[in-house]
Backbone as ProteinMPNN parsed JSONL, in Angstrom:
{"seq_chain_A": "MSTEKVAFEIISLSGDAKSELQKALKLVHEGTFEKAQELIVKANEHLRKAHEMQTQELLMREANGEKLSFNVLISHAQDYLMTTYIFKDMVEEIITLYKVIKNK", "coords_chain_A": {"N_chain_A": [[121.764, 82.496, 97.42], [123.349, 85.55, 96.552], [123.637, 88.734, 98.642], [123.424, 90.802, 96.834], [121.556, 90.025, 94.722], [119.772, 89.456, 96.115], [118.998, 91.845, 97.419], [118.746, 93.449, 95.008], [115.873, 92.051, 94.313], [114.478, 92.883, 96.347], [113.998, 95.51, 95.939], [112.832, 95.373, 93.413], [110.482, 94.168, 93.703], [108.971, 95.607, 95.525], [109.287, 98.093, 94.182], [107.425, 97.18, 92.271], [105.19, 96.911, 94.364], [104.909, 99.301, 94.854], [103.982, 100.588, 92.43], [101.433, 99.708, 92.162], [100.172, 100.653, 93.799], [100.484, 103.433, 93.51], [98.942, 103.576, 91.199], [96.337, 102.582, 92.41], [95.837, 104.847, 93.863], [95.285, 106.694, 91.813], [92.885, 105.86, 90.754], [90.854, 106.101, 92.747], [90.957, 108.471, 93.09], [89.425, 109.199, 91.074], [86.917, 108.054, 91.725], [87.077, 105.049, 91.479], [86.657, 102.545, 93.356], [86.747, 99.726, 93.698], [88.402, 98.688, 91.702], [90.851, 99.944, 92.433], [90.87, 98.386, 94.962], [91.552, 95.849, 94.3], [94.049, 96.427, 93.597], [95.354, 97.369, 95.249], [95.428, 94.805, 96.673], [97.119, 93.244, 94.992], [99.343, 94.422, 95.485], [99.898, 94.384, 97.978], [101.114, 91.558, 97.922], [103.116, 91.677, 96.417], [104.289, 93.068, 98.342], [104.549, 91.164, 100.555], [105.738, 89.167, 99.185], [108.445, 90.439, 98.841], [109.119, 90.942, 101.713], [109.222, 88.323, 102.701], [111.819, 87.552, 101.226], [113.632, 89.539, 102.406], [113.42, 88.252, 105.374], [113.978, 85.421, 105.204], [116.021, 85.146, 103.442], [118.107, 87.458, 103.839], [117.84, 87.932, 106.679], [117.168, 85.393, 108.332], [119.862, 83.739, 107.353], [121.65, 85.418, 108.645], [120.926, 84.872, 111.128], [121.634, 82.362, 111.582], [124.135, 82.169, 111.731], [125.755, 83.19, 109.433], [127.589, 85.522, 107.94], [127.082, 88.288, 106.861], [127.492, 90.593, 104.027], [127.612, 93.898, 104.483], [126.064, 96.474, 102.592], [125.635, 99.506, 100.499], [123.419, 98.815, 98.752], [122.052, 97.173, 99.897], [121.134, 98.564, 102.324], [119.857, 100.455, 100.795], [117.835, 98.652, 99.732], [116.479, 98.157, 101.977], [115.308, 100.385, 103.14], [113.637, 101.34, 101.105], [111.35, 99.081, 100.664], [110.573, 99.562, 103.243], [109.387, 102.421, 103.315], [107.769, 101.939, 101.214], [105.998, 100.271, 102.441], [104.972, 101.914, 104.302], [103.805, 103.79, 102.323], [101.809, 102.504, 101.285], [100.204, 102.342, 103.798], [99.451, 104.824, 104.144], [98.161, 105.436, 101.651], [95.741, 103.27, 102.011], [94.564, 105.032, 103.993], [93.856, 107.284, 102.939], [92.26, 106.168, 100.809], [90.215, 105.418, 102.757], [89.48, 107.827, 103.468], [88.178, 109.048, 101.088], [86.454, 107.438, 100.389], [84.649, 108.058, 102.837], [83.896, 110.902, 102.356], [82.75, 110.617, 99.481], [80.333, 109.41, 100.533], [78.828, 111.208, 101.783]], "CA_chain_A": [[121.361, 83.582, 96.563], [124.292, 86.61, 96.655], [123.134, 89.646, 98.604], [123.163, 91.593, 95.993], [120.956, 89.499, 94.028], [118.547, 89.691, 97.124], [118.681, 93.528, 97.255], [117.589, 93.854, 93.722], [114.576, 91.232, 94.11], [113.593, 93.581, 97.57], [113.923, 96.598, 95.505], [112.09, 95.534, 92.34], [109.009, 93.828, 94.526], [108.742, 96.992, 96.187], [109.001, 99.112, 93.241], [106.245, 96.809, 92.036], [104.264, 97.257, 95.092], [104.332, 100.696, 94.844], [103.664, 101.08, 91.267], [100.399, 99.412, 92.038], [99.475, 101.66, 94.873], [100.286, 104.708, 92.814], [97.612, 103.303, 90.287], [94.924, 102.477, 92.905], [95.23, 105.773, 94.335], [94.814, 107.363, 90.746], [91.979, 105.019, 90.564], [90.604, 106.748, 93.696], [90.597, 109.898, 93.042], [88.34, 109.049, 89.851], [85.761, 107.232, 92.113], [86.773, 103.683, 91.064], [86.938, 101.877, 94.527], [86.769, 98.477, 93.712], [89.504, 98.339, 90.964], [91.678, 99.935, 93.217], [91.473, 97.433, 95.729], [92.621, 95.079, 93.808], [95.519, 96.6, 92.964], [96.035, 97.166, 96.738], [95.767, 93.279, 97.131], [98.55, 93.274, 94.134], [100.699, 95.368, 95.857], [100.373, 93.122, 99.235], [101.269, 90.43, 97.283], [104.67, 92.009, 96.286], [105.17, 93.36, 99.636], [104.793, 90.039, 100.987], [107.35, 88.233, 98.654], [109.623, 91.286, 99.131], [109.143, 90.676, 103.163], [109.831, 87.008, 102.447], [112.977, 87.867, 100.633], [114.026, 90.137, 103.525], [113.676, 87.339, 106.646], [114.468, 84.203, 104.824], [117.488, 85.582, 102.549], [118.62, 88.112, 104.859], [117.498, 87.437, 108.327], [117.547, 83.727, 108.536], [120.91, 83.434, 107.076], [122.188, 86.04, 109.524], [120.567, 84.612, 112.583], [121.975, 81.288, 111.596], [125.48, 82.454, 111.79], [126.076, 83.644, 107.945], [128.511, 86.565, 107.888], [126.762, 89.072, 105.172], [127.985, 91.841, 103.681], [126.597, 95.249, 104.539], [126.653, 97.307, 101.556], [124.591, 100.499, 100.187], [122.588, 98.535, 98.057], [121.194, 96.345, 100.897], [120.484, 99.621, 102.9], [118.438, 100.963, 100.044], [116.257, 97.959, 99.538], [115.834, 97.931, 102.896], [114.815, 101.546, 103.158], [112.862, 101.091, 99.792], [110.737, 98.166, 101.343], [110.079, 100.032, 104.742], [108.565, 103.527, 102.772], [106.51, 101.374, 100.404], [105.029, 100.114, 103.701], [104.532, 103.748, 104.861], [102.989, 104.703, 101.476], [100.64, 101.752, 101.435], [99.356, 102.819, 104.621], [99.068, 105.817, 103.556], [97.197, 105.286, 100.804], [94.474, 102.975, 102.413], [93.979, 106.064, 104.911], [93.486, 108.081, 101.479], [90.727, 105.339, 100.104], [89.059, 105.51, 103.45], [88.76, 109.454, 103.536], [87.5, 109.315, 99.822], [85.041, 106.767, 100.612], [83.669, 109.136, 103.929], [83.731, 112.002, 101.359], [81.779, 110.225, 98.731], [79.129, 108.914, 100.895], [77.997, 112.303, 102.611]], "C_chain_A": [[122.35, 84.53, 97.289], [123.271, 87.688, 97.267], [122.889, 90.954, 97.685], [122.293, 91.429, 95.176], [119.594, 89.755, 94.985], [118.346, 91.154, 97.573], [117.767, 93.828, 96.32], [116.136, 93.526, 93.91], [114.23, 92.111, 95.112], [113.021, 94.739, 96.711], [112.915, 96.704, 94.23], [110.726, 94.898, 92.992], [108.629, 95.065, 94.956], [108.43, 98.012, 95.221], [107.602, 98.733, 92.719], [104.983, 97.228, 92.659], [103.792, 98.944, 95.072], [103.585, 101.298, 93.671], [102.159, 100.863, 91.569], [99.775, 100.165, 93.006], [99.792, 102.835, 94.237], [98.826, 104.477, 91.98], [96.329, 103.405, 90.915], [94.744, 103.828, 93.626], [94.646, 106.89, 93.262], [93.353, 107.243, 90.521], [90.832, 105.65, 91.446], [90.096, 107.581, 93.585], [89.144, 110.197, 91.776], [87.032, 108.395, 90.805], [85.787, 105.381, 92.048], [87.683, 102.923, 92.03], [87.278, 100.407, 94.353], [88.135, 98.089, 93.072], [90.788, 98.692, 91.859], [92.144, 99.322, 94.403], [92.2, 96.496, 95.437], [93.449, 95.097, 93.397], [96.044, 97.006, 94.572], [96.186, 95.528, 96.97], [96.915, 92.857, 96.123], [99.612, 93.757, 94.862], [100.788, 94.465, 97.33], [101.329, 92.119, 99.097], [102.772, 90.607, 97.242], [105.015, 91.957, 97.445], [105.996, 92.199, 100.059], [105.828, 89.157, 100.428], [108.843, 89.273, 98.949], [110.028, 90.893, 100.795], [109.736, 88.905, 103.041], [111.37, 86.993, 102.102], [114.001, 88.186, 101.85], [114.535, 89.113, 104.217], [114.49, 85.999, 106.104], [116.132, 84.549, 104.214], [118.686, 86.434, 103.302], [118.629, 87.6, 106.299], [117.578, 86.07, 109.0], [119.289, 83.243, 108.418], [122.068, 84.253, 108.098], [122.224, 85.31, 110.728], [121.202, 83.502, 112.669], [123.783, 80.969, 111.501], [126.444, 82.995, 110.485], [126.563, 85.378, 108.281], [127.643, 87.145, 106.705], [127.167, 90.447, 105.201], [127.271, 93.111, 103.775], [127.216, 95.995, 103.243], [125.1, 98.072, 101.572], [123.448, 99.929, 99.509], [121.779, 97.6, 99.18], [120.221, 97.606, 101.855], [119.273, 100.049, 101.906], [117.351, 100.274, 99.694], [115.724, 97.826, 100.545], [114.898, 99.377, 103.518], [113.565, 101.805, 102.091], [111.589, 100.245, 100.376], [109.985, 99.153, 102.195], [109.043, 101.521, 103.816], [107.672, 102.928, 101.786], [105.593, 100.745, 101.031], [104.094, 101.057, 103.912], [103.711, 103.946, 103.896], [101.861, 103.565, 101.501], [99.903, 102.057, 102.956], [98.468, 103.898, 104.371], [97.757, 106.068, 102.279], [95.917, 104.366, 101.239], [93.995, 103.851, 103.1], [93.277, 106.737, 103.812], [92.087, 107.845, 101.113], [90.033, 105.713, 101.409], [88.434, 107.09, 103.404], [87.675, 109.275, 102.3], [86.16, 108.581, 100.164], [83.863, 107.378, 101.823], [82.938, 110.366, 102.977], [82.72, 111.733, 100.562], [80.436, 109.741, 99.103], [78.302, 109.938, 102.089], [77.221, 112.869, 101.704]], "O_chain_A": [[122.35, 84.479, 98.518], [122.17, 87.771, 96.724], [122.191, 91.925, 97.979], [121.923, 92.463, 94.621], [118.54, 90.204, 94.534], [117.294, 91.423, 98.154], [116.611, 94.239, 96.415], [115.253, 94.368, 93.752], [113.083, 92.389, 94.76], [111.813, 94.976, 96.696], [112.295, 97.733, 93.96], [109.739, 95.442, 92.495], [107.596, 95.452, 94.409], [107.449, 98.744, 95.355], [106.697, 99.566, 92.654], [104.003, 97.699, 92.083], [102.714, 99.519, 95.225], [102.782, 102.227, 93.759], [101.466, 101.83, 91.254], [98.554, 100.239, 92.864], [98.917, 103.601, 94.641], [97.812, 105.15, 92.166], [95.373, 104.007, 90.426], [93.608, 104.073, 94.032], [93.824, 107.753, 93.567], [92.642, 108.189, 90.182], [89.757, 105.742, 90.853], [88.906, 107.745, 93.854], [88.273, 111.064, 91.71], [86.0, 108.361, 90.135], [84.891, 104.62, 92.413], [88.874, 102.656, 91.873], [88.227, 99.985, 95.014], [88.925, 97.347, 93.655], [91.675, 97.853, 92.013], [93.261, 99.461, 94.903], [93.25, 96.182, 95.998], [93.948, 94.151, 92.788], [97.227, 96.852, 94.875], [97.22, 95.136, 97.511], [97.694, 92.018, 96.575], [100.767, 93.359, 94.706], [101.852, 93.925, 97.632], [102.196, 91.832, 99.922], [103.561, 89.892, 97.861], [105.832, 91.136, 97.862], [107.213, 92.013, 100.066], [106.641, 88.521, 101.099], [109.98, 88.872, 99.198], [111.187, 90.574, 101.061], [110.859, 88.616, 103.454], [112.1, 86.332, 102.84], [114.907, 87.444, 102.232], [115.711, 88.784, 104.062], [115.552, 85.648, 106.619], [117.181, 84.112, 104.688], [119.88, 86.135, 103.333], [119.497, 86.903, 106.824], [118.043, 85.842, 110.117], [119.844, 82.53, 109.254], [123.188, 83.779, 108.293], [123.266, 85.088, 111.345], [121.549, 83.27, 113.827], [124.417, 79.936, 111.286], [127.66, 83.168, 110.576], [125.836, 86.221, 108.807], [127.523, 86.495, 105.666], [127.177, 91.236, 106.146], [126.289, 93.287, 103.055], [128.4, 96.103, 102.927], [124.035, 97.763, 102.107], [122.395, 100.551, 99.657], [120.576, 97.51, 98.934], [119.003, 97.584, 102.032], [118.07, 99.996, 102.159], [116.247, 100.739, 99.409], [114.56, 97.426, 100.531], [113.928, 99.258, 104.266], [112.604, 102.499, 102.424], [110.637, 101.002, 100.565], [108.858, 99.53, 101.87], [107.825, 101.346, 103.843], [106.672, 103.606, 101.551], [104.486, 100.547, 100.531], [102.87, 101.073, 103.778], [102.622, 104.344, 104.31], [100.788, 104.046, 101.864], [98.692, 101.842, 102.901], [97.239, 103.959, 104.366], [96.751, 106.777, 102.25], [94.881, 104.795, 100.73], [92.765, 103.786, 103.083], [92.046, 106.717, 103.824], [91.125, 108.611, 101.051], [89.08, 106.461, 101.187], [87.251, 107.423, 103.327], [86.466, 109.352, 102.516], [85.041, 109.094, 100.192], [82.641, 107.237, 101.781], [81.74, 110.645, 102.928], [81.706, 112.417, 100.701], [79.519, 109.635, 98.289], [77.487, 109.603, 102.949], [76.446, 113.769, 102.029]]}, "name": "protein", "num_of_chains": 1, "seq": "MSTEKVAFEIISLSGDAKSELQKALKLVHEGTFEKAQELIVKANEHLRKAHEMQTQELLMREANGEKLSFNVLISHAQDYLMTTYIFKDMVEEIITLYKVIKNK"}
C-alpha cells in the first residue's frame, strides 16, 4: 500500500474515533454514561486499527529497510492519530469527573 493511502487510512480512522469520542462527551453531558462508554469502545477500535496501519504499513516497512518517502500527509496523519489519543484520554477523564459529580 502506498504511503499516501496509509496516511489517508490513518486520518480516516482517527477522524472516526474522534467523532465517536465527541458524541460520547455529549452523551456524558446529558448523563447517559452507558451509551457514552459504548462509543468509547468504538473509538478504541478505530484507534487500534489506525495504530495497526501505522505499525504494519509504516514502521515495519521502514524497519525492514524500505525507504519510505516522508511527506506532509504522513506527518498530518501521525499528528492526527496522536492528538486523537490525547483527546480520548481527556474524554475518559471528563467522564470520570462527571460520574463523581453525579454521585454527590
